[in-house]
C-alpha positions as CSV (number, residue, x, y, z in Angstrom):
1,X,-41.6,-2.8,-25.7
2,X,-40.2,0.7,-25.8
3,X,-42.2,1.8,-22.7
4,X,-40.9,-1.1,-20.7
5,X,-37.4,-0.4,-21.8
6,X,-37.7,3.3,-20.7
7,X,-39.1,2.2,-17.3
8,X,-36.1,-0.1,-16.9
9,X,-33.6,2.6,-17.7
10,X,-35.3,5.2,-15.4
11,X,-35.4,2.8,-12.5
12,X,-31.9,1.3,-13.0
13,X,-29.4,2.5,-10.4
14,X,-26.1,3.6,-11.9
15,X,-23.2,2.5,-9.7
16,X,-20.5,2.5,-12.4
17,X,-20.1,4.3,-15.7
18,X,-17.9,3.6,-18.6
19,X,-16.2,6.8,-19.9
20,X,-15.2,6.7,-23.6
21,X,-12.9,9.6,-24.6
22,X,-9.7,10.5,-26.4
23,X,-6.2,9.8,-25.3
24,X,-5.6,13.3,-26.6
25,X,-7.0,16.5,-25.1
26,X,-7.9,18.2,-28.4
27,X,-7.7,21.9,-29.2
28,X,-10.6,23.3,-27.2
29,X,-9.8,23.7,-23.5
30,X,-13.4,23.1,-22.7
31,X,-13.0,19.4,-23.6
32,X,-10.5,18.9,-20.7
33,X,-12.4,21.2,-18.3
34,X,-15.7,19.2,-18.9
35,X,-13.8,15.9,-18.6
36,X,-12.3,16.9,-15.3
37,X,-15.7,18.2,-14.0
38,X,-17.2,14.8,-15.0
39,X,-14.5,12.9,-13.1
40,X,-15.1,15.0,-10.0
41,X,-18.9,14.6,-10.3
42,X,-18.7,10.8,-10.6
43,X,-16.5,10.6,-7.5
44,X,-18.8,12.9,-5.4
45,X,-21.8,10.8,-6.3
46,X,-20.0,7.5,-5.5
47,X,-20.1,6.4,-9.1
48,X,-17.1,4.2,-10.2
49,X,-15.3,5.5,-13.3
50,X,-14.4,2.7,-15.7
51,X,-12.3,3.8,-18.6
52,X,-9.5,2.9,-21.1
53,X,-6.7,3.0,-18.5
54,X,-4.5,5.7,-20.1
55,X,-2.9,8.7,-18.3
56,X,-2.9,11.3,-21.0
57,X,-5.4,13.4,-22.9
58,X,-9.0,13.3,-21.8
59,X,-8.5,9.8,-20.4
60,X,-5.9,11.0,-17.9
61,X,-8.1,14.0,-17.1
62,X,-11.2,12.0,-16.1
63,X,-9.1,9.5,-14.1
64,X,-7.0,12.1,-12.3
65,X,-10.0,14.3,-11.4
66,X,-12.0,11.3,-10.1
67,X,-9.0,10.1,-8.0
68,X,-8.4,13.6,-6.6
69,X,-12.0,13.7,-5.5
70,X,-11.7,10.4,-3.7
71,X,-13.4,8.3,-6.4
72,X,-12.9,4.7,-7.4
73,X,-11.4,4.4,-10.9
74,X,-10.9,1.1,-12.9
75,X,-8.8,1.2,-16.0
76,X,-8.7,-1.4,-18.8
77,X,-5.9,-1.2,-21.3
78,X,-4.6,-3.5,-23.9
79,X,-0.9,-4.4,-23.8
80,X,-0.5,-2.8,-27.3
81,X,-1.5,0.6,-25.9
82,X,0.0,0.5,-22.4
83,X,3.0,2.6,-23.6
84,X,1.3,4.8,-26.2
85,X,-1.6,5.9,-23.9
86,X,0.7,6.0,-20.9
87,X,-0.8,3.3,-18.7
88,X,-2.1,4.9,-15.5
89,X,-0.5,3.2,-12.5
90,X,-2.4,5.2,-9.8
91,X,-5.8,3.7,-10.3
92,X,-8.0,1.7,-7.9
93,X,-7.7,-1.2,-10.3
94,X,-5.9,-1.6,-13.6
95,X,-6.5,-4.5,-16.0
96,X,-3.9,-5.0,-18.8
97,X,-5.6,-7.2,-21.4
98,X,-4.5,-8.9,-24.6
99,X,-6.7,-7.2,-27.2
100,X,-8.9,-4.2,-27.9
101,X,-11.9,-6.5,-28.2
102,X,-11.3,-7.8,-24.6
103,X,-10.9,-4.2,-23.4
104,X,-14.3,-3.1,-24.9
105,X,-16.1,-6.2,-23.6
106,X,-14.8,-5.7,-20.1
107,X,-15.7,-2.0,-20.2
108,X,-19.3,-2.9,-21.2
109,X,-19.6,-5.7,-18.7
110,X,-18.3,-3.7,-15.7
111,X,-20.4,-0.6,-16.3
112,X,-24.1,0.1,-15.7
113,X,-24.1,2.9,-18.3
114,X,-21.7,4.8,-20.6
115,X,-20.9,8.4,-21.3
116,X,-19.2,9.5,-24.5
117,X,-16.8,12.5,-24.4
118,X,-14.8,14.0,-27.3
119,X,-12.4,11.6,-28.9
120,X,-11.2,10.0,-32.2
121,X,-11.8,6.8,-34.1
122,X,-11.5,4.6,-31.0
123,X,-14.2,6.6,-29.2
124,X,-16.5,6.4,-32.2
125,X,-15.9,2.6,-32.5
126,X,-16.8,2.2,-28.8
127,X,-20.0,4.3,-29.1
128,X,-21.3,2.6,-32.2
129,X,-20.6,-0.8,-30.8
130,X,-22.6,0.1,-27.7
131,X,-25.4,1.5,-29.8
132,X,-25.4,-1.6,-31.9
133,X,-25.5,-3.9,-28.9
134,X,-28.5,-1.9,-27.5
135,X,-30.3,-2.2,-30.8
136,X,-29.6,-6.0,-30.9
137,X,-30.7,-6.4,-27.3
138,X,-27.2,-7.7,-26.3
139,X,-27.4,-5.2,-23.4
140,X,-29.7,-2.4,-22.4
141,X,-27.3,0.2,-21.0
142,X,-28.1,3.9,-21.2
143,X,-25.6,5.9,-23.3
144,X,-25.0,9.5,-22.6
145,X,-23.3,11.8,-25.1
146,X,-21.6,14.8,-23.6
147,X,-21.8,17.2,-26.5
148,X,-19.2,19.7,-25.3
149,X,-18.9,22.8,-27.5
150,X,-21.1,21.0,-30.1
151,X,-18.4,18.3,-30.7
152,X,-21.1,15.6,-31.5
153,X,-23.7,17.8,-33.1
154,X,-23.1,16.4,-36.6
155,X,-23.0,12.9,-35.4
156,X,-26.3,13.3,-33.5
157,X,-27.9,14.8,-36.6
158,X,-26.7,11.8,-38.6
159,X,-28.2,9.4,-36.1
160,X,-31.4,11.3,-36.2
161,X,-31.4,11.1,-40.0
162,X,-30.8,7.3,-39.8
163,X,-33.9,7.1,-37.6
164,X,-36.0,9.4,-39.8
165,X,-35.1,7.2,-42.8
166,X,-36.2,4.2,-40.8
167,X,-32.8,2.5,-40.8
168,X,-32.9,1.9,-37.1
169,X,-35.1,-0.6,-35.2
170,X,-35.5,1.6,-32.1
171,X,-35.7,5.3,-31.7
172,X,-32.3,6.6,-30.5
173,X,-33.9,8.5,-27.6
174,X,-34.8,5.2,-25.9
175,X,-31.2,4.5,-25.1
176,X,-29.2,7.6,-26.0
177,X,-29.3,10.9,-24.0
178,X,-27.5,14.0,-25.2
179,X,-26.0,16.4,-22.5
180,X,-24.4,19.8,-23.0
181,X,-22.7,20.0,-19.5
182,X,-21.4,17.3,-17.1
183,X,-23.7,18.5,-14.3
184,X,-26.7,17.4,-16.3
185,X,-25.7,13.7,-15.7
186,X,-26.3,14.0,-12.0
187,X,-30.1,13.8,-12.4
188,X,-29.7,10.2,-13.8
189,X,-28.0,9.0,-10.6
């Protein structure tokens, strides 16, 4: 089963990618730099950026960089956060939804894959829901983790420990790929 899954992932064409990241930029300037580089990279490869719909922090950086490079950007934001995350009104499409659950479901449905950038609790919630859905075969979308400046090193180590302790049904490498720089993503297009 794992070999078939790997073949499916390798041959799947990525036309859209969900970007999960913080509505804050964080302290390390490399977070925002890598996020903007990712937005530009996606646009240059014709990949639609699908993200949380905000216009501040890393969310704003990925959307604005993709738009500036001529990319298509779809935002999905719950009414509750439209003010707090500064709803981005310059997107290709913006969906304002009722709940966080609807937001996450739409993000997953519209994307062929996902990439995780630095973020807070919401970002971790999104990544673990996607990982769980992969494990339960609810979907089979490839998940990329951009480990800018080692931001996710401890999390990755913990996931590897869960695997070595046989707490997972599938080896994480079958659906999770760790990248150190945004340019590494291009080989998967």
